[in-house]
Structures are given as C-alpha cells and as structure tokens.
N, C-alpha and C positions, 0 to 999 in steps of 0.2 A: 506621481500621485498628488491629487489635490486635497489638501486638508480641509479646505472650506467647501465641503460638499453642499449640494443644493438642499435648501430647507425641506425637511421631511414632514409629511402630514402628522398631526397629533396622533399618538398611538397609546393604547392602554398598556399597563404593566404586563399583562398576560401576552399581548401581542409582541411586546419587546422580548419577553422571555422565550416565546416560541421562535422569534427571529434569531436570538442568540444560540439556541439549541440547534436550529437548522444550520447556522453558520459553523457550528462545531462538527458538522457532517457525521452524525452517528451511524449513518448508513455505510460509511467507509471504514468503520471500525473493524470490519471483517479482515482487512489487510493485516491487522495486528495479530491475527491468528497464527502468524509465523512464530510468535513467541512460544507456542505450544510444541514446536518441533522437537525441542530438547526433551520434553517430558514424554512425547509419544515414541520417538525413535531411539531412546536410550536403553532403559531397563524396565521390564514389566513391573518390578517391585516398586519403582518410583511412580509409575502411572497409577497404581492403586494405593499409594501412600498419601493419606490426607494432608500431611504437612507439605509435601512436595507439590501436590495439586493446588493447595491454597496459595503457596508462594508464587507459583506460576500464574495463577489466576490474578493475583494482586499485581504481578508484573504486567500482565495483559491490560488491566485497568489503567495502570500508570501510562503505558504506551498509548492507549486510546486517548487519554486526556492530553498527553503531550502532542500527539498528532492533531488533536483539535486545536491546541494552541497555535500550531503551525498554520492550520487552515484560517484561523482568525487573523493572524498577522499577514498571511498571504492575501487574504481578501481586502485587508486595509491597503496593502501595497498596490493591488491591482484594481482598485475600485473604479478608476476611470476607464481602464481597458475593458473591464467586465461589462460596463454600460454599453459597449459596442457589440457584445456577443449576443447572438439571438436567444440563447438559453440563460446564460449567466447574468444577464441584465435583470432577471427576475429574482435574483438572490437578495436576501434581506439588506445587505449593505448597499449594493448599487441601486436598489429600488427605494432606499430611504426608510425601510421598516425599522432599522436600528441605526444608531449613530456611531461614528468612528470611535469616540471616547468610550462608549459602552463596550465595544468589542475589545479595545485596547486594555481596559480595566479587567475584563474577564480573563484575557490572556495572561496578564501579570499575576492574577490570583492563582491561576492554574500552575504557572511556573513555580511560584512560592510554595505551593502545596506539594506538587509532584516530585520535584528534585530532592528535597529533604526526605520525602517518603521513600524514594528509590534508594538513597544511601542507607536509610534505616533498615531496609529490606536486605540489602547486600551491597557492600562497598563497590565491588566490581560491576554489579548491576547498575549502581548509581553512576559510575563512570560512563558506561555505555549509553545510559539514558541521557546523560548530559551531552555526550558526543553526538547523539542522534539529534537532540534539540539544536545544538550549535550548527550542525551540518545542514539541517533543514532550514534554519534561519538564513544561513549563508546562501542556500538555494533561492529562497524567496527574494533576496535583495541583490544577488550577484551571480551565482553559479548558473541560474536558469537562463542567463543571457550568453552563455559560452557554448558554442556548438559542440555536440557529442558529450561534453562534460555534463550538460544538463540532464541527459537521460542516465548517465552513469551515476550521478548524484542520487537520483530517484532509486536506482538499483541498490546503491550502498545503503540507503535507508531501510530497504527490505532485509538486507544482510544483517544490519544492526538489530533488527527485530528478531531474526533467527538466532543471533548470538546471545540475545538477552535471556532467552529461556535457559540454556545451559549455564550461563553465568550466575543466574539467580539461585541455581541449584548446585553450583560448584561441580559440574560434570563436564564431560567431553562427548561430542557426537562426531559422526563421520564427516570429514571435510567435503565429501561429495554433496552433502546437504547444502552447504554454503555455495558450492559451485552451481547447483541446480537453482538455488534461490536467486542468485544474481542473474543467471541466464533467463529465468522466468520473468523476473522484474524488468529486465531489458526488453524482453518481448512485449510486455504490457505497456511499457513506456513508449516504445517505438510505434506500436499500433495506435496508441493514443495521439501521438504527434501526427501520424498520418491521417487519422480521423479529423483532427482539428484543421489540418491543411486542406483536406477535401471539402469539409463542411463549410468553411469560411471563404474559400476561394480568394478573391482579390482583397478582402478585408482581413485576411489571416494575420498579416504582419501588424496591423493595427491592434489586434487583440493580444498577440504574443510576438514580440519582436524577433525572437530566435527562429520563428518559422520561416523567415526569409532565407535562412541558411540551409533549409531542407527542401527537398522535392519528393513527390510520391515515388519516383523511380529510385532515388537514393535510399529512401526509407524502406522500400520493398526489398532492396538488396541487403540492407542491414537486418531486416526481419528474417530473410531467408537464412542468413548466417546464424543468427541467434536461435531460430527454430530448429535447424538441424543439430546445432550444438547442444541445445537443451534436451532433445530426444536422445542423443548419444550419451550425454551425461547421466540421464536417468537410467538408461539401460545398463550402463557400467555400474552405477550405484547398486542396482538390484542384485548383482551377483558378485560384487567385490567388497561391499561394506562388511566389516568384521562382526557387527552385532546382529546381522540378519540371519534367518534360518539357513543351516548348512545345505539343505536340499534345494536352495535357490528358488523357493516357491514365491518369493517377492517378484519374480519375473512375470508372474501371472497378472500383475497390476499394470504392466507396460501398455496393453491395449487401451486402458482408461486414460493414460497420459497422452497417448497418440490421438485418441478421439477428441480429448479436450483441446489440444493444440489445433487440430484440423477444424473442429467446429468453430473455434474463435476466428481462424482465418476465413472460413466461409462467411461468418457473420460480418467480418470486416469488408471483404471484397464484394459480396453479393447483396448484403443488406445495409451497408454503410453504417454498421455499428462499430463499437470498439472505443468509444470516447470515455466510457465509465465502466470499468470491469466489474465493480461491486454491484452496480445496477443490472448489468448483463447477467451476472450470476443468479440474481433473483428472478429476472424477467424471462430468461430463456430456459424453458423447462428441460430440454435435452442436456444443456450444460449443467444445470443443477442436479439432474439425475446422475450424470456422469461423475460429478464431484462426490456425490453421496456414495455411489457404488465404489469409487476409488477408496474413499475413507473407510468404508465398511470392510472392503477386502484387505486393506492394510491392518486394521484392528484384528480381523480374523487370523491373518497369517502371523502376526507378531505375538498375539496374546491367547489364542484359542487353539489353532491347529498345531 
C-alpha cells in the first residue's frame, strides 16, 4: 500500500461525506442479518418480546458499523490494487474522492464507539464483537494471502455474526444453524473468488495476490463439495433440530433453499455473476422472490401454523 496517494481533486464536504458513506458499504449490511438467527429460530416468545428484539437490533447495528470499519481498513490496505480493478478503481479511495487519513479517522471513531457499546449490551456479545473485529483485521493484512484460509476466515466471520444473536440474548440455538452458516458462507466466498478469477483473467493476481493459488477448476470442485454439503445440512436441520415443529413441516422450506443455491450457480456459470452477493440479491428478481418466500414460509411454520 502506498500512503502517499496521488493528489485528489478538491472536493466539497458533502462529496467527502458521501464518499465515506459509500466506503462503509451500507449495501453489504444485509450480511449482518445473520445476527437475527438467534431471535428467529429460538423461541416465539422472544421474537415478540420488545426487549429481545431491541437488543438484537442494536447488536445488528453494531455489527454493521464494525463491518464498515473493516471495509474502511481493507480499502486503505488495498488502495493500489483496487486502482487496477475495472470496477473497484471507481471507489472513493482509489479514485481520490476521499483521503486515506479521512477513512482511517472514521474507522478509529467507529471502533471507539462500537466496542464499548457491545460490552455494555452484553459482555459475551462484546467478546464476540471484538473477536470478529480482530479476525477481520487479521484477514485484511495477513490471512487473505493464505490459500484456503482466506475463504475460511470469511466464513468464520459469518459464523460469528450468527453467534452474536444468541449471545446478546443469553440463549442457545441448534448447532445445525452454525453448520449451515459456515457452509453457505464458504459457498459465497468461493463463488466470489471464481468470479474475480474469471473477470480479471491475466491481471487477477495483480488485484488479489491469493488468486494465483486458485484456478476455476479447483474452485469448481470446492464449490461442488460445499454446495452438496450445505443442501444436506439444511435438510438434516429441518427434521432434527429440537425446537422445530414435531410434524417436520420445516421440510417444506427445502425447495426454496435448493432453488436459491441452483439459481446462484446458474448466474455464476451462465451470466458471469457472483462477485457481489448483496447486489445480486437486490438485482436478480427470482433470487429476491425466493429469499422472501423462504423467509415467509419459515415465519408461518414457526409462529403461525
């Protein structure tokens, strides 16, 4: 990383603020929805309890801001590489819309606010929030350059989000949810690596050094393993988790899970998508409808039927 970035054109305060907000990636805050797993899949009384919902929502906000902190630091670390990327070069930091010191200052402020707030909310939640921040910082500067460990670190970040919800409420959820979370996260991370490798071709290693350790064939094999494992794990969860309906009606949601996985694979192989799952969720109408139907069916089975 080069600290002495090229001089940026003069910008207004509002342009700088917009650049900082964009660098925080609010569009990717949907990933922190995993924090709500503990509330949704535990007990109906908790779901409708205002205090439990408020605590979970605050935990969600804290993880959103912590993930934004990681994005700020990661963009600072990758500023030179991002300038070589056909899309990322237009981001506020590589393009010069905001300066490195501005992004660093905002990241520091977010850490000083979020970590104490997490401990005030719940000590165990504070510990997992701190562990998440440390792990993601280690990823930004070190772990992202270690083959296979890089995608596992991303997956662990999702598992920590899933753990945060139950911890903030002092409850337990089915271990199957953690298994499904890490498998789904690995699926998304591996498909993202494949998308980057195919999109950038010969310049891939210039953007992300770890890509030289992968090939489309290797990633396809890994994706195949994770895909089948995630499907099996979800199926087992629907009729073995102790807190689900005894009539195994949760199995009715399996088709939505299958369609979501297959649709994503279709978009990756046939449409060269898969680089940004959060954007894909919004832009691809069939995927959005599938996720909404899955969520609606889960709520109906757990809380109404």
